[in-house]
N, C-alpha and C positions, 0 to 999 in steps of 0.2 A: 313375219312380214305380212302386213295387211293389204299390200298391193301386189298386183301381178307384174313383176318387173319384166318378165319375158314378153308378155302380151304388150306392154307399153313400148318396148323397144321395137317389136315387130310392127306395131301400128305406126310408129314414127317413121320406120323404114318405108312402109307402104305410102305414107303421105308425102314424104320428102320435105323439101324446104318451103314449097309454095303453098301448102295447105295447112291451115292452123288447126291444131288439136285443142279443143276445149274439154278438159276433164270434168265430167259432171259429178260434183262432189256433194250433192244434197244428201242429207242424213248421215254423211260420213264425218268422222271426228277430225279435229285439228291435227291429231297425230297422223292419221291416214293421209291427209292433204300434205303435211310436211314431208312424209316419206316420198311422195311423188314429186314434190318440190325439189327434194334432194337428188332426184334423178334428172333434174333440169327442166321440169314442167313449170310453166308460169301462168298459163291461162286456165282458170277454173270457173265452172258454171254452177250457179245456185238458183233454186226455184222459189225460195221463201225469203221474204225480206228480213225478218228477225234473225234467221239463221245466218244470212249473209252479213248482217251487221255484226253479229257476235264473232264470226270467223275473221272478218276484216280486222277487228280489234286485236285478235290473238296472233295473227299470222304475219309473215314478212310483208313489208309495204311495197315490194316490187311485184307482188302478185297482181295480175290483171283479172279483175273480177267481172264476169259476164252474168247479167241477170237473164235467165232463160225461161222463167216461168211466166204465168199470167199476172201482169202487174196492175194493181188497182191504183187509181189516180191518187187516192189519199195516202198511199205509201211511198209515192215518188220522192218526196222531200227527204226521206230517211236514207236513201241510197245515192242520191244524185251527187253529193259532194265527192264520192270516191269511185263510183262504178265506171268500169272501162267501156262496156258496150251493153246496151239494152236490146235484146233480141226480139221481143214479142210485142212490138207496137202494132195494135190492130184497130186503132180509131184516131180520128183527128182530135177528139176530146183528150185522149191520153197524151198525144203528141203535144198538145197545147199546154198541158200541165207540166210535162217534162221541160218544155221551153221556158215556162214561167219559173220553175224551181231552179233550173240551170242559170237563169239570169240573176237570181238572188245570190248564187254562189260565185258569179263571175266566170263561169266556164261555158264551154260549148259541149253539149252531150251528144255522143255518137249513138245512133239508133239504127236498128234494122226493122223494116216493115214485115209483119208476119202475114203470109198469104195462105189461105185455106186451100190445100191441094188434095187432101185425103177424102176418102169416102165417108169416114165417120163424122157425124154431125157434132160430136162432142168436142172436136178439136176447134181451137180458135183461129181467127184469121180473116183477112180481107178477101173479097172476091175480086175478079179482074177489074170490074167497074169501080169498085171502091178504091182499089189501088190507084187507078188512074186519077180519081178525084183527089186523093191525098197528095200524090206526087205533083200534080199540076197546081194544086192550091199552094203548096210549100214553095215550089220553084217559081211560081208566078208572082209571089208576094215580094214587094220591095220594102225592106226594113223590118218586116215581121219575120218571125222564125229565126232570129239571129243567133239563138242559143241552142238550136238543134241542128244536127248534120245527118242527113239521110245517107247511110253508108252502103245500103243494099237491101237484100231480102232474106227472109228466113221462112222455112216451112217444114212440116212433118208429113211424111208419107203414110199411107194406110198401113195398119198393122195386119199384114197378110203375107202368106207364103208365095203369092203370085208375083214372081220376079218382074214380069213384063209390066204389070200394073204399077208397081213401085217405080220402076225405071221411067215409065210414062209420066208419072206425077212429078218426078224430079226434072224430067225434060221440060215439062210445062212451066215449072218455076224458072228454069234457065232461060226459056224464051221470054218470059216477063222481065227478067233481069236485063237481058240484052235490049229489050224494047225501051225500058225506062231509065236505065243507068248506064253511065259511060264505062269503058273498060277499066278494070281495076277495082270495081265495086265488089263488095263481099256477098257471097252466096252461102248462107249457113244452112246446110241440109246434110242429113246422114247421121245415124246414131249407131249403137253397138251392132244391131242386127242388119243394117243396110248401108253402112258407110261406104263400102266398096262400090256399090251401085251408084251412090251419090257422087263419088269421085269421078266415075266414068261419065256422068252427066254434067260435070262442070262445077261441082262443089269446091269452094275455097276454104270452108271451115266446117269441121265435123264436131258433134257433141257426143262424147262417149263416156259412159259411166260403168256399167256392169262388167265390161271386158277388163277394165283397169282395177276396179275395187271389189269385184265379185257381186253376186246377186244381192239385192236388198231383201231384208227380212219382211 
């Protein structure tokens, strides 16, 4: 068995019914994903467009595919017909392209705005001012943006052993969610190493890979 069934069940027990588990399946085979699917998992997250397209074609159609990587505007059209939720929207330009491509397929695309909360400069995301600009631009437009729906926020904490720093970054993201989104919005934060801290700070969706599938080579 290529998945850790015991870890999966333990995580699901910790999360309960109200927190969504997105199984991060990048670089994993269709067989690995199917093994977790057969345990009842339906939400899977991919980082690369072509890999997502290939897996979508091979696997059951009731899987909810989350795109959690850095999405380039020229790749949007390839996943927009079937993607369930796009996590990493970090610019108005990208959001505009998602709206455009979603309109072509006659659907409304659900997206999360990615906020930069970590110390590392290498991570993507909007700062607080840019977030305000995007939210107010979209919410204030009448008729425009009809094919995108802002569902909440996503963020990645610093890669550090400093628990208080990580908790503080997650708290910062929760404050921004409460400021700009109504109750019931999605807060996607927390990965294999810090998901329990994220849950304590109000996460409603965690993205876990290595605990379920093992370390990547």
